[in-house]
DSSP file (Angstrom, degrees, kcal/mol; ACC not computed):
  #  RESIDUE AA STRUCTURE BP1 BP2  ACC     N-H-->O    O-->H-N    N-H-->O    O-->H-N    TCO  KAPPA ALPHA  PHI   PSI    X-CA   Y-CA   Z-CA
    1    1 A M              0   0    0      0, 0.0     3,-0.1     0, 0.0     0, 0.0   0.000 360.0 360.0 360.0 123.6   10.8   16.4  -45.9
    2    2 A G        -     0   0    0      1,-0.2     3,-0.1     0, 0.0     0, 0.0  -0.299 360.0 -66.8 -92.8 174.2   14.0   14.6  -46.4
    3    3 A P        -     0   0    0      0, 0.0    -1,-0.2     0, 0.0     2,-0.1  -0.275  60.5 -95.6 -65.2 153.1   15.1   11.3  -45.0
    4    4 A L        -     0   0    0      1,-0.1     2,-0.0    -3,-0.1     0, 0.0  -0.337  38.9-121.2 -66.6 141.7   15.6   10.9  -41.3
    5    5 A S     >  -     0   0    0      1,-0.1     4,-1.8    -3,-0.1     5,-0.2  -0.261  26.4-106.0 -73.7 173.2   19.2   11.3  -40.0
    6    6 A V  H  > S+     0   0    0      2,-0.2     4,-2.3     1,-0.2     5,-0.1   0.879 118.7  52.2 -68.8 -37.6   20.9    8.5  -38.1
    7    7 A N  H  > S+     0   0    0      1,-0.2     4,-2.2     2,-0.2    -1,-0.2   0.899 109.2  48.7 -63.7 -41.2   20.5   10.3  -34.8
    8    8 A E  H  > S+     0   0    0      2,-0.2     4,-2.1     1,-0.2    -2,-0.2   0.900 109.5  52.4 -75.9 -34.6   16.8   10.9  -35.2
    9    9 A T  H  X S+     0   0    0     -4,-1.8     4,-2.8     2,-0.2     5,-0.2   0.926 110.7  49.3 -53.1 -50.5   16.3    7.2  -36.1
   10   10 A G  H  X S+     0   0    0     -4,-2.3     4,-2.6     1,-0.2    -2,-0.2   0.933 109.4  50.7 -55.9 -45.6   18.1    6.1  -32.9
   11   11 A Q  H  X S+     0   0    0     -4,-2.2     4,-2.3     2,-0.2    -1,-0.2   0.880 109.6  51.0 -63.4 -40.1   16.1    8.5  -30.8
   12   12 A G  H  X S+     0   0    0     -4,-2.1     4,-2.7     2,-0.2    -2,-0.2   0.941 111.4  47.4 -61.0 -47.0   12.8    7.0  -32.3
   13   13 A I  H  X S+     0   0    0     -4,-2.8     4,-2.5     1,-0.2    -2,-0.2   0.924 112.2  50.1 -59.0 -43.8   14.0    3.4  -31.6
   14   14 A A  H  X S+     0   0    0     -4,-2.6     4,-2.7    -5,-0.2    -1,-0.2   0.892 109.9  49.4 -65.0 -38.7   14.9    4.4  -28.1
   15   15 A R  H  X S+     0   0    0     -4,-2.3     4,-2.6     2,-0.2    -1,-0.2   0.907 110.8  51.6 -63.1 -43.0   11.5    6.1  -27.5
   16   16 A K  H  X S+     0   0    0     -4,-2.7     4,-2.2     1,-0.2    -2,-0.2   0.929 110.4  48.5 -59.2 -45.1    9.8    2.9  -28.8
   17   17 A R  H  X S+     0   0    0     -4,-2.5     4,-2.5     1,-0.2     5,-0.2   0.935 112.7  47.8 -59.4 -51.2   11.8    0.8  -26.4
   18   18 A A  H  X S+     0   0    0     -4,-2.7     4,-2.5     1,-0.2    -1,-0.2   0.870 110.6  50.9 -58.4 -33.8   11.0    3.0  -23.4
   19   19 A Y  H  X S+     0   0    0     -4,-2.6     4,-2.6     2,-0.2    -1,-0.2   0.909 111.2  48.8 -69.8 -39.4    7.3    3.1  -24.3
   20   20 A A  H  X S+     0   0    0     -4,-2.2     4,-2.4     2,-0.2    -2,-0.2   0.897 112.0  47.9 -67.0 -37.0    7.3   -0.8  -24.5
   21   21 A I  H  X S+     0   0    0     -4,-2.5     4,-2.4     2,-0.2     5,-0.2   0.950 113.0  50.6 -69.0 -44.3    9.1   -1.2  -21.1
   22   22 A L  H  X S+     0   0    0     -4,-2.5     4,-1.8    -5,-0.2    -2,-0.2   0.920 111.7  46.5 -56.7 -44.5    6.6    1.4  -19.6
   23   23 A T  H  X S+     0   0    0     -4,-2.6     4,-2.8     1,-0.2    -1,-0.2   0.929 111.1  51.6 -64.8 -42.8    3.7   -0.5  -20.9
   24   24 A Q  H  X S+     0   0    0     -4,-2.4     4,-2.2     1,-0.2    -1,-0.2   0.911 112.2  46.1 -60.9 -40.0    5.0   -3.8  -19.7
   25   25 A S  H  X S+     0   0    0     -4,-2.4     4,-1.5     2,-0.2    -1,-0.2   0.806 110.4  53.2 -75.6 -25.4    5.5   -2.4  -16.2
   26   26 A M  H  X S+     0   0    0     -4,-1.8     4,-2.6    -5,-0.2    -2,-0.2   0.913 109.8  49.0 -67.5 -47.8    2.0   -0.7  -16.1
   27   27 A E  H  X S+     0   0    0     -4,-2.8     4,-1.8     1,-0.2    -2,-0.2   0.879 110.2  50.8 -62.8 -33.4    0.5   -4.1  -17.0
   28   28 A A  H  X S+     0   0    0     -4,-2.2     4,-2.1     1,-0.2    -1,-0.2   0.882 110.6  49.0 -70.6 -33.4    2.4   -5.8  -14.3
   29   29 A I  H  X S+     0   0    0     -4,-1.5     4,-2.4     1,-0.2    -2,-0.2   0.923 111.3  50.5 -66.0 -42.1    1.3   -3.2  -11.8
   30   30 A E  H  < S+     0   0    0     -4,-2.6    -1,-0.2     1,-0.2    -2,-0.2   0.838 113.4  45.0 -65.0 -30.1   -2.3   -3.7  -12.9
   31   31 A T  H  < S+     0   0    0     -4,-1.8     4,-0.3    -5,-0.2    -1,-0.2   0.883 119.7  38.7 -77.2 -37.3   -2.1   -7.5  -12.5
   32   32 A A  H  X S+     0   0    0     -4,-2.1     4,-2.0     1,-0.2     3,-0.4   0.690  97.5  81.5 -93.9 -22.3   -0.4   -7.5   -9.1
   33   33 A L  H  X S+     0   0    0     -4,-2.4     4,-2.1     1,-0.2    -1,-0.2   0.841  89.0  50.4 -60.1 -36.8   -2.4   -4.5   -7.6
   34   34 A P  H  > S+     0   0    0      0, 0.0     4,-1.9     0, 0.0    -1,-0.2   0.875 112.5  48.0 -60.6 -42.0   -5.5   -6.3   -6.5
   35   35 A Y  H  > S+     0   0    0     -3,-0.4     4,-1.8    -4,-0.3    -2,-0.2   0.811 109.3  52.9 -74.6 -30.3   -3.4   -9.0   -4.8
   36   36 A I  H  X S+     0   0    0     -4,-2.0     4,-2.2     2,-0.2    -1,-0.2   0.898 110.1  48.5 -67.5 -42.1   -1.4   -6.4   -3.0
   37   37 A Q  H  X S+     0   0    0     -4,-2.1     4,-2.4    -5,-0.2    -2,-0.2   0.854 110.6  50.1 -69.6 -32.8   -4.6   -4.7   -1.7
   38   38 A I  H  X S+     0   0    0     -4,-1.9     4,-2.3     2,-0.2     3,-0.3   0.992 112.4  46.6 -66.1 -56.3   -6.0   -8.0   -0.5
   39   39 A A  H  X S+     0   0    0     -4,-1.8     4,-2.5     1,-0.2    -2,-0.2   0.841 114.1  48.5 -55.5 -41.6   -2.8   -8.9    1.3
   40   40 A L  H  X S+     0   0    0     -4,-2.2     4,-2.5     2,-0.2    -1,-0.2   0.894 111.0  51.2 -68.2 -39.8   -2.6   -5.3    2.9
   41   41 A S  H  X S+     0   0    0     -4,-2.4     4,-2.3    -3,-0.3    -2,-0.2   0.888 110.7  47.4 -62.4 -42.3   -6.2   -5.5    4.0
   42   42 A I  H  X S+     0   0    0     -4,-2.3     4,-2.3     1,-0.2     5,-0.2   0.949 114.3  46.4 -67.5 -45.7   -5.8   -8.8    5.7
   43   43 A L  H  X S+     0   0    0     -4,-2.5     4,-2.2    -5,-0.2    -2,-0.2   0.907 110.4  53.3 -63.6 -37.1   -2.7   -7.7    7.4
   44   44 A L  H  X S+     0   0    0     -4,-2.5     4,-2.2     2,-0.2     5,-0.2   0.920 110.0  48.9 -65.7 -43.3   -4.4   -4.4    8.5
   45   45 A V  H  X S+     0   0    0     -4,-2.3     4,-2.3     1,-0.2    -1,-0.2   0.907 110.8  49.5 -55.4 -47.2   -7.3   -6.3   10.0
   46   46 A I  H  X S+     0   0    0     -4,-2.3     4,-2.6     2,-0.2    -1,-0.2   0.889 110.6  50.2 -67.2 -39.0   -5.1   -8.6   11.9
   47   47 A A  H  X S+     0   0    0     -4,-2.2     4,-1.0    -5,-0.2    -1,-0.2   0.879 111.4  48.0 -69.2 -35.4   -3.1   -5.7   13.3
   48   48 A V  H  X S+     0   0    0     -4,-2.2     4,-1.7     2,-0.2     3,-0.2   0.909 113.2  49.8 -69.2 -42.3   -6.2   -3.9   14.4
   49   49 A L  H  X S+     0   0    0     -4,-2.3     4,-1.3     1,-0.2    -2,-0.2   0.882 106.8  51.8 -62.3 -42.8   -7.5   -7.0   16.0
   50   50 A L  H  < S+     0   0    0     -4,-2.6     4,-0.4     1,-0.2    -1,-0.2   0.809 110.4  49.9 -71.9 -21.3   -4.4   -7.8   17.8
   51   51 A Q  H >< S+     0   0    0     -4,-1.0     3,-0.6    -3,-0.2     4,-0.3   0.835 106.9  56.0 -75.9 -30.3   -4.5   -4.3   19.3
   52   52 A Q  H >X S+     0   0    0     -4,-1.7     3,-0.9     1,-0.2     4,-0.7   0.739  93.0  70.3 -73.9 -22.1   -8.1   -4.7   20.3
   53   53 A T  T 3< S+     0   0    0     -4,-1.3     3,-0.2     1,-0.2    -1,-0.2   0.782  99.2  47.9 -62.8 -28.7   -7.3   -7.8   22.4
   54   54 A G  T <4 S+     0   0    0     -3,-0.6    -1,-0.2    -4,-0.4    -2,-0.2   0.566 101.6  67.5 -86.0  -8.0   -5.5   -5.7   24.9
   55   55 A A  T <4 S-     0   0    0     -3,-0.9     4,-0.4    -4,-0.3    -2,-0.2   0.643 108.0-111.8 -88.7 -14.9   -8.3   -3.3   25.1
   56   56 A G     X  -     0   0    0     -4,-0.7     4,-1.4    -3,-0.2    -1,-0.2  -0.126  28.6 -84.9 101.7 155.1  -10.8   -5.6   26.7
   57   57 A V  H  > S+     0   0    0      1,-0.2     4,-1.2     2,-0.2     3,-0.3   0.933 126.1  52.3 -71.5 -40.5  -14.0   -7.1   25.2
   58   58 A G  H  4>S+     0   0    0      1,-0.2     5,-2.9     2,-0.2     3,-0.3   0.879 109.5  49.4 -60.5 -35.5  -16.2   -4.0   26.1
   59   59 A G  H >45S+     0   0    0     -4,-0.4     3,-0.9     3,-0.2    -1,-0.2   0.787 104.7  58.5 -69.7 -29.0  -13.8   -1.7   24.4
   60   60 A A  H 3<5S+     0   0    0     -4,-1.4    -1,-0.2    -3,-0.3    -2,-0.2   0.834 111.4  42.4 -69.0 -32.6  -13.7   -4.0   21.3
   61   61 A F  T 3<5S-     0   0    0     -4,-1.2    -1,-0.2    -3,-0.3    -2,-0.2   0.158 128.1 -92.1-102.5  16.8  -17.6   -3.5   20.9
   62   62 A G  T < 5S+     0   0    0     -3,-0.9    -3,-0.2     1,-0.2    -4,-0.1   0.457  77.3 146.4  87.9   3.3  -17.7    0.2   21.7
   63   63 A G      < -     0   0    0     -5,-2.9     2,-0.6    -6,-0.3    -1,-0.2  -0.159  62.6 -86.4 -67.9 172.6  -18.3   -0.1   25.4
   64   64 A D        +     0   0    0      1,-0.1     3,-0.2     2,-0.0    -1,-0.1  -0.709  47.0 174.3 -87.4 128.2  -16.9    2.4   27.7
   65   65 A N    >   +     0   0    0     -2,-0.6     3,-1.0     1,-0.1     4,-0.3  -0.016  38.9 119.1-121.7  26.8  -13.2    1.3   28.7
   66   66 A F  G >   +     0   0    0      1,-0.3     3,-1.1     2,-0.2    -1,-0.1   0.703  63.6  72.1 -74.3 -17.6  -12.1    4.2   30.7
   67   67 A S  G 3  S+     0   0    0      1,-0.2    -1,-0.3    -3,-0.2    -2,-0.1   0.816  85.2  68.6 -63.3 -33.7  -11.6    2.0   33.8
   68   68 A A  G <  S-     0   0    0     -3,-1.0    -1,-0.2     1,-0.1    -2,-0.2   0.724  97.7-142.5 -62.4 -25.0   -8.5    0.4   32.1
   69   69 A G    <   -     0   0    0     -3,-1.1     2,-0.5    -4,-0.3    -1,-0.1  -0.236  22.6 -73.0  86.3 175.3   -6.5    3.6   32.5
   70   70 A H        -     0   0    0     -2,-0.0     2,-0.3    -4,-0.0    -1,-0.0  -0.955  49.2-178.5-118.7 132.5   -4.0    5.1   29.9
   71   71 A S        -     0   0    0     -2,-0.5     2,-0.3     3,-0.0    -2,-0.0  -0.954  30.5-109.2-128.1 149.1   -0.7    3.5   29.5
   72   72 A T        -     0   0    0     -2,-0.3     2,-0.2     1,-0.1     6,-0.1  -0.570  38.4-114.3 -77.4 138.3    2.3    4.3   27.3
   73   73 A R        +     0   0    0     -2,-0.3     2,-0.3     4,-0.1    -1,-0.1  -0.586  43.7 174.0 -82.2 135.8    2.8    1.9   24.4
   74   74 A R    >>  -     0   0    0     -2,-0.2     3,-1.5    -3,-0.0     4,-0.6  -0.937  42.3 -20.6-137.7 155.2    6.1    0.0   24.8
   75   75 A G  H 3> S+     0   0    0     -2,-0.3     4,-1.4     1,-0.3     3,-0.3  -0.186 128.9   8.8  60.8-131.7    7.8   -2.8   23.0
   76   76 A F  H 3> S+     0   0    0      1,-0.2     4,-2.6     2,-0.2    -1,-0.3   0.803 129.9  56.7 -64.5 -34.3    5.6   -5.0   20.9
   77   77 A E  H <> S+     0   0    0     -3,-1.5     4,-1.9     1,-0.2    -1,-0.2   0.876 106.7  47.1 -57.1 -43.1    2.6   -2.7   21.4
   78   78 A K  H  X S+     0   0    0     -4,-0.6     4,-1.5    -3,-0.3    -1,-0.2   0.787 113.2  49.3 -71.5 -32.1    4.4    0.3   20.0
   79   79 A R  H  X S+     0   0    0     -4,-1.4     4,-3.0     2,-0.2     5,-0.2   0.895 110.8  50.0 -74.7 -42.1    5.7   -1.7   17.0
   80   80 A L  H  X S+     0   0    0     -4,-2.6     4,-1.4     1,-0.2    -2,-0.2   0.915 110.4  50.8 -63.0 -41.3    2.2   -3.1   16.3
   81   81 A F  H  X S+     0   0    0     -4,-1.9     4,-1.6     2,-0.2    -1,-0.2   0.859 111.8  46.5 -62.0 -41.6    0.8    0.5   16.5
   82   82 A Q  H  X S+     0   0    0     -4,-1.5     4,-2.6     1,-0.2    -2,-0.2   0.864 113.3  50.2 -71.7 -38.1    3.4    1.8   14.0
   83   83 A A  H  X S+     0   0    0     -4,-3.0     4,-2.0     2,-0.2    -2,-0.2   0.790 105.3  54.9 -68.8 -24.8    2.8   -1.2   11.8
   84   84 A T  H  X S+     0   0    0     -4,-1.4     4,-2.4    -5,-0.2    -2,-0.2   0.925 110.6  48.4 -70.1 -47.5   -0.9   -0.6   11.8
   85   85 A I  H  X S+     0   0    0     -4,-1.6     4,-2.3     2,-0.2    -2,-0.2   0.936 112.2  47.7 -48.2 -55.9   -0.2    3.0   10.7
   86   86 A A  H  X S+     0   0    0     -4,-2.6     4,-3.1     1,-0.2     5,-0.2   0.924 109.4  51.6 -66.2 -41.2    2.0    2.0    8.0
   87   87 A L  H  X S+     0   0    0     -4,-2.0     4,-2.3     1,-0.2    -1,-0.2   0.876 109.7  50.8 -54.3 -39.9   -0.3   -0.6    6.7
   88   88 A G  H  X S+     0   0    0     -4,-2.4     4,-2.3     2,-0.2    -1,-0.2   0.919 110.6  48.4 -68.4 -37.2   -3.1    1.8    6.5
   89   89 A V  H  X S+     0   0    0     -4,-2.3     4,-2.7     1,-0.2    -2,-0.2   0.949 111.8  49.7 -70.1 -45.2   -1.0    4.3    4.6
   90   90 A L  H  X S+     0   0    0     -4,-3.1     4,-2.3     1,-0.2    -1,-0.2   0.891 110.7  51.2 -59.2 -41.0    0.2    1.6    2.2
   91   91 A L  H  X S+     0   0    0     -4,-2.3     4,-1.9    -5,-0.2    -1,-0.2   0.901 110.6  47.3 -61.3 -41.6   -3.4    0.6    1.7
   92   92 A A  H  X S+     0   0    0     -4,-2.3     4,-2.6     2,-0.2    -2,-0.2   0.913 111.6  50.8 -65.1 -41.5   -4.5    4.1    0.9
   93   93 A L  H  X S+     0   0    0     -4,-2.7     4,-2.4     1,-0.2    -2,-0.2   0.923 110.2  50.1 -61.8 -43.1   -1.6    4.5   -1.5
   94   94 A S  H  X S+     0   0    0     -4,-2.3     4,-1.8     1,-0.2    -1,-0.2   0.860 108.7  52.2 -63.8 -36.2   -2.5    1.2   -3.3
   95   95 A A  H  X S+     0   0    0     -4,-1.9     4,-1.2     2,-0.2    -1,-0.2   0.923 109.3  49.0 -64.0 -47.3   -6.1    2.4   -3.6
   96   96 A F  H  X S+     0   0    0     -4,-2.6     4,-1.9     1,-0.2    -2,-0.2   0.871 109.7  53.1 -54.7 -40.0   -4.9    5.7   -5.1
   97   97 A L  H  X S+     0   0    0     -4,-2.4     4,-2.4     1,-0.2    -1,-0.2   0.876 104.6  55.8 -64.8 -38.5   -2.7    3.7   -7.5
   98   98 A A  H  < S+     0   0    0     -4,-1.8    -1,-0.2     1,-0.2    -2,-0.2   0.792 104.1  52.3 -65.1 -30.3   -5.7    1.7   -8.5
   99   99 A L  H  < S+     0   0    0     -4,-1.2    -1,-0.2    -3,-0.2    -2,-0.2   0.896 113.1  46.8 -71.6 -41.9   -7.6    4.9   -9.4
  100  100 A I  H  <        0   0    0     -4,-1.9    -2,-0.2     1,-0.2    -3,-0.1   0.926 360.0 360.0 -66.1 -44.2   -4.6    5.9  -11.7
  101  101 A F     <        0   0    0     -4,-2.4    -1,-0.2    -5,-0.1    -2,-0.2   0.391 360.0 360.0 -92.5 360.0   -4.1    2.6  -13.4
């Protein structure tokens, strides 16, 4: 084995830098992920509770709420419903990332 050429040495240095950057970003994710999950879970609980206030007290505790009828979500209710879905998906993704890291 002979001495390394200039190009191979440059590639080795680049790989070491890329590995160092990747390691730092993974450590940052590992540090921030629990706080992100806590914030997402709190926001998700708030969003679900805001939806339950319009359903009535009986519906919130599992009672029959068919007398209220069915209405189409509009305006704030629609945005709240969409935000609840998005928060649930983000929480699931963060839980999956927690398994990986």
